[in-house]
C-alpha positions as a printed NumPy array, in Angstrom:
array([[140.18 ,  87.391,  97.539],
       [142.463,  88.691, 100.336],
       [141.482,  89.689, 103.976],
       [137.939,  88.037, 103.712],
       [135.734,  87.547, 106.683],
       [134.503,  83.909, 106.264],
       [131.417,  84.406, 108.592],
       [130.241,  87.385, 106.441],
       [126.973,  87.445, 104.531],
       [128.662,  89.742, 102.082],
       [132.173,  90.361, 101.402],
       [133.1  ,  93.091,  98.658],
       [136.74 ,  94.085,  98.217],
       [137.968,  96.895,  95.981],
       [134.523,  97.4  ,  93.968],
       [134.694,  99.611,  91.181],
       [132.168, 100.456,  88.671],
       [132.685, 102.935,  85.793],
       [129.861, 103.616,  83.584],
       [130.696, 104.928,  79.945],
       [134.206, 105.533,  78.529],
       [136.355, 108.506,  77.83 ],
       [136.024, 111.903,  79.104],
       [132.117, 111.412,  79.571],
       [133.072, 108.366,  82.03 ],
       [131.692, 108.415,  85.482],
       [132.895, 106.405,  88.274],
       [130.108, 105.487,  90.383],
       [132.094, 103.221,  92.987],
       [135.527, 103.915,  93.998],
       [136.789, 100.788,  95.318],
       [134.633,  99.935,  98.005],
       [135.34 ,  97.236, 100.68 ],
       [132.616,  96.132, 102.883],
       [131.771,  93.476, 104.988],
       [128.079,  92.402, 106.2  ],
       [127.945,  90.345, 109.027],
       [125.555,  87.091, 108.85 ],
       [122.214,  87.543, 110.645],
       [122.394,  91.295, 110.921],
       [120.042,  93.841, 110.134],
       [122.612,  95.985, 108.009],
       [121.79 ,  99.532, 106.698],
       [123.497, 101.032, 103.608],
       [122.739, 104.623, 103.466],
       [123.532, 107.508, 101.538],
       [122.283, 110.524,  99.414],
       [120.884, 110.05 ,  95.871],
       [123.395, 109.036,  93.473],
       [126.068, 107.799,  96.003],
       [126.418, 104.601,  94.894],
       [123.594, 102.592,  96.87 ],
       [121.928, 101.163,  93.979],
       [124.93 , 100.01 ,  92.094],
       [126.13 ,  97.991,  94.872],
       [122.701,  96.323,  94.955],
       [122.518,  95.883,  91.388],
       [125.902,  94.313,  91.199],
       [125.025,  91.811,  94.064],
       [121.883,  91.122,  92.274],
       [123.843,  90.331,  89.153],
       [122.023,  93.016,  87.185],
       [125.082,  95.167,  86.642],
       [128.75 ,  94.081,  85.679],
       [131.645,  95.371,  88.192],
       [134.505,  97.094,  86.622],
       [136.928,  95.892,  89.09 ],
       [136.95 ,  94.047,  92.208],
       [135.389,  91.041,  93.888],
       [132.239,  90.171,  95.329],
       [131.563,  86.954,  97.843],
       [127.837,  86.087,  98.85 ],
       [127.348,  83.67 , 101.699],
       [130.871,  82.318, 100.835],
       [130.252,  82.099,  97.299],
       [132.246,  84.243,  95.124],
       [130.231,  85.579,  92.292],
       [132.679,  85.255,  89.68 ],
       [133.582,  81.511,  90.371],
       [130.231,  80.386,  91.413],
       [127.609,  82.76 ,  90.089],
       [124.486,  80.149,  90.267],
       [125.075,  79.673,  94.071],
       [125.801,  83.44 ,  94.639],
       [122.691,  84.366,  92.967],
       [120.806,  81.693,  94.412],
       [122.089,  83.048,  97.918],
       [120.36 ,  86.292,  97.698],
       [117.207,  87.754,  97.225],
       [116.406,  91.332,  96.042],
       [113.355,  93.67 ,  96.663],
       [113.874,  96.416,  93.917],
       [112.585, 100.029,  94.528],
       [110.962, 100.257,  91.228],
       [107.513,  98.483,  91.066],
       [108.29 ,  96.303,  88.229],
       [106.028,  93.185,  87.264],
       [104.193,  91.635,  84.682],
       [100.269,  93.42 ,  84.971],
       [ 98.722,  90.303,  83.517],
       [100.241,  87.935,  86.114],
       [ 98.348,  86.849,  89.199],
       [100.516,  87.227,  92.415],
       [100.001,  83.24 ,  92.689],
       [101.31 ,  83.111,  89.153],
       [104.256,  85.601,  89.375],
       [105.23 ,  83.613,  92.334],
       [105.263,  80.207,  90.737],
       [107.08 ,  81.64 ,  87.835],
       [109.759,  83.016,  90.058],
       [109.993,  79.891,  91.853],
       [110.584,  78.261,  88.681],
       [113.126,  80.303,  87.957],
       [115.109,  79.243,  90.485],
       [114.469,  75.662,  89.978],
       [112.489,  75.486,  93.332],
       [110.859,  72.05 ,  93.275],
       [107.073,  72.225,  93.412],
       [106.657,  70.214,  96.571],
       [109.034,  72.663,  98.251],
       [107.315,  75.67 ,  96.853],
       [105.618,  77.913,  99.763],
       [103.771,  80.404,  97.263],
       [100.352,  80.408,  99.607],
       [102.227,  80.617, 102.762],
       [104.096,  83.396, 101.706],
       [101.219,  85.2  ,  99.964],
       [ 99.336,  84.893, 103.413],
       [102.085,  86.198, 105.369],
       [102.183,  89.23 , 103.303],
       [ 98.327,  89.985, 103.428],
       [ 97.664,  89.026,  99.875],
       [ 95.625,  85.733, 100.016],
       [ 92.507,  87.333,  98.838],
       [ 94.532,  89.125,  96.049],
       [ 96.175,  86.097,  95.074],
       [ 94.176,  85.303,  91.583],
       [ 93.742,  89.082,  90.783],
       [ 95.719,  90.597,  87.968],
       [ 98.61 ,  92.509,  89.172],
       [ 97.704,  95.845,  87.427],
       [ 94.328,  95.639,  89.833],
       [ 96.699,  95.801,  93.173],
       [ 97.345,  98.762,  94.879],
       [100.802, 100.508,  95.339],
       [101.419,  98.967,  98.717],
       [100.164,  95.493,  97.706],
       [102.546,  95.576,  94.598],
       [105.339,  96.449,  97.205],
       [104.219,  93.484,  99.17 ],
       [104.024,  91.256,  95.934],
       [107.973,  92.152,  95.254],
       [109.088,  91.267,  98.798],
       [106.945,  87.743,  97.997],
       [109.25 ,  86.981,  94.943],
       [111.823,  87.689,  96.466],
       [111.5  ,  84.978,  99.167],
       [110.307,  82.045,  97.188],
       [113.745,  80.358,  97.003],
       [114.585,  80.805, 100.818],
       [117.444,  83.259, 100.282],
       [120.044,  83.341, 102.982],
       [120.224,  87.312, 102.151],
       [117.259,  89.514, 101.635],
       [117.987,  93.065, 100.053],
       [115.537,  95.532, 100.561],
       [115.799,  98.66 ,  98.155],
       [113.617, 101.691,  99.65 ],
       [110.811,  98.924, 100.448],
       [108.369, 101.297, 102.109],
       [108.814, 104.182,  99.887],
       [105.13 , 105.486,  99.243],
       [103.327, 102.971, 101.423],
       [101.146, 103.972, 104.517],
       [102.129, 103.301, 108.262],
       [100.202, 100.49 , 108.817],
       [101.708,  98.384, 105.774],
       [105.182,  99.74 , 107.09 ],
       [104.646,  98.314, 110.255],
       [103.296,  94.816, 109.034],
       [106.251,  94.649, 106.712],
       [108.973,  95.358, 109.155],
       [107.266,  92.831, 111.501],
       [107.533,  90.044, 108.985],
       [110.875,  91.19 , 107.799],
       [112.247,  91.161, 111.767],
       [110.619,  87.49 , 111.879],
       [112.812,  86.495, 109.189],
       [115.816,  88.147, 110.541],
       [115.249,  86.117, 113.819],
       [115.113,  82.945, 111.537],
       [118.424,  83.48 , 110.528],
       [117.921,  85.708, 107.509],
       [120.488,  88.586, 106.73 ],
       [118.449,  91.418, 105.939],
       [120.164,  94.559, 103.984],
       [118.249,  97.676, 103.756],
       [118.459, 101.093, 101.977],
       [115.889, 103.537, 102.995],
       [115.294, 107.489, 103.281],
       [113.65 , 107.193, 106.386],
       [116.238, 107.508, 108.95 ],
       [114.192, 106.572, 111.841],
       [113.821, 103.406, 110.204],
       [117.241, 102.674, 109.897],
       [117.845, 103.87 , 113.407],
       [115.372, 101.641, 115.032],
       [115.88 ,  98.647, 112.79 ],
       [119.445,  98.155, 112.073],
       [122.317,  96.592, 114.033],
       [125.17 ,  98.075, 111.829],
       [125.056, 100.824, 109.148],
       [127.291, 102.048, 106.407],
       [127.212, 105.494, 104.856],
       [128.245, 105.597, 101.238],
       [129.004, 109.12 ,  99.336],
       [130.192, 109.812,  95.897],
       [131.033, 106.219,  95.682],
       [133.218, 105.478,  98.691],
       [131.978, 104.286, 102.067],
       [132.508, 107.083, 104.677],
       [131.271, 105.536, 107.663],
       [130.734, 101.647, 108.729],
       [129.839, 101.198, 112.163],
       [127.523,  99.775, 115.157],
       [124.375, 102.086, 114.986],
       [124.935, 102.917, 118.513],
       [128.544, 103.772, 117.783],
       [127.368, 106.068, 115.056],
       [125.225, 107.983, 116.957],
       [127.914, 108.821, 119.683],
       [130.068, 110.362, 116.862],
       [128.511, 113.224, 117.296],
       [129.883, 114.842, 120.425],
       [126.963, 117.597, 121.266],
       [124.266, 116.683, 123.905],
       [121.286, 118.588, 125.368],
       [120.192, 119.191, 128.499],
       [116.455, 119.915, 128.971],
       [115.677, 121.664, 132.396],
       [112.162, 122.453, 133.318],
       [112.486, 125.036, 136.296],
       [110.16 , 125.122, 139.296],
       [109.363, 129.082, 138.339],
       [109.577, 130.778, 134.927],
       [112.876, 132.119, 133.974],
       [112.841, 135.707, 132.539],
       [116.212, 134.96 , 130.828],
       [118.92 , 132.317, 130.258],
       [120.857, 132.367, 133.689],
       [124.936, 131.995, 133.515],
       [126.283, 128.689, 132.323],
       [129.943, 127.098, 131.981],
       [132.007, 127.742, 129.448],
       [131.283, 125.576, 126.388],
       [127.528, 125.421, 127.371],
       [124.748, 127.395, 125.234],
       [121.432, 127.799, 126.726],
       [118.044, 128.77 , 124.878],
       [114.532, 129.191, 126.444],
       [111.771, 127.286, 124.669],
       [108.225, 128.344, 124.085],
       [107.243, 125.603, 126.827],
       [109.229, 127.522, 129.733],
       [112.174, 124.835, 129.368],
       [115.731, 125.567, 129.259],
       [117.715, 123.61 , 126.876],
       [121.428, 123.661, 127.529],
       [123.633, 122.309, 124.652],
       [127.3  , 121.393, 125.588],
       [130.248, 119.054, 124.578],
       [130.491, 115.95 , 126.075],
       [134.123, 115.892, 125.726],
       [133.971, 119.387, 127.526],
       [131.46 , 119.15 , 130.252],
       [129.091, 116.695, 131.874],
       [125.511, 117.307, 133.179],
       [126.529, 117.517, 136.704],
       [128.694, 120.626, 136.003],
       [125.921, 122.257, 134.388],
       [122.965, 121.311, 137.151],
       [125.793, 122.639, 139.998],
       [126.135, 125.905, 137.958],
       [122.139, 126.422, 137.639],
       [121.961, 125.552, 141.329],
       [124.331, 128.402, 142.018],
       [122.133, 130.785, 139.955],
       [119.276, 130.208, 142.119],
       [117.433, 127.867, 139.672],
       [115.211, 125.456, 141.29 ],
       [114.458, 122.354, 139.146],
       [111.002, 120.693, 138.317],
       [112.503, 118.235, 135.842],
       [115.434, 117.022, 133.441],
       [115.769, 115.094, 130.392],
       [118.244, 114.714, 127.991],
       [118.111, 114.826, 124.161],
       [120.987, 112.711, 122.19 ],
       [121.896, 113.471, 118.504],
       [119.788, 111.201, 116.151],
       [120.533, 109.194, 113.054],
       [119.609, 112.177, 110.783],
       [121.981, 114.663, 112.467],
       [124.758, 111.776, 112.11 ],
       [124.231, 111.338, 108.592],
       [123.987, 114.952, 107.488],
       [127.277, 115.508, 109.243],
       [129.034, 112.454, 107.726],
       [127.983, 113.594, 104.411],
       [128.776, 117.325, 104.627],
       [132.478, 116.177, 106.106],
       [132.802, 112.863, 104.871]])
């Protein structure tokens, strides 16, 4: 495998996946190259059907790739499949579990599958940390959706994986559980676990991820630090609160557009490449606008995401 970063948690090169054959064949991944830094919280975003789940299932060993190479924590997936599989824990999107197993039993079975010695198992510790102690001996079928989601996280952690993949981990869960789950995940990250996150809650990705890759139609169309992605959109908005209400939008420099909002504020949108806030404020002063307060609005990840997918 050429040009692989030795310190990457995940290195993917030329990854292709074709489902089916002949005229009905579908190319889900089109030669994906991707490096995920060790110790990072990495967001893998994209619209439905973009290829995110295919990548995750290949990493988890659930789907066979058509072409390419995958290295997990330094282990080539083809040459060292057991070591590569042991280095990763996956929390699937689907709530799939045996309804007649208790959380404790499910954890013990999972630990056995990974050959974790009994003296090294942390079943009760993990269940306690995820708030499942009082349900440890209840049948899984009696758990709420949020508790089942926590149990999936718990099962993914039994073998102390270096990389934890969370596929839509907070889909359909309440705000309290979402916060407690992220608190725990961030603790794992601070202790050295690399986190890979897919989510449709873009505010989560913006708040949590160090770096984000956007995939669309089986190709990576962006891969950068979160802050750099947010700066890709050139537009910015200056929010001006005038000392006295404005009857109309005053004259503005060329390239700036204004809008009076319902609360009386003037929102001035402009290109950072062409204008700066000082030029706009000078123009407003020249028009006799006295300022009570000013603020700015930056693009959020949702705007960047939509723009990338539209023009990617």
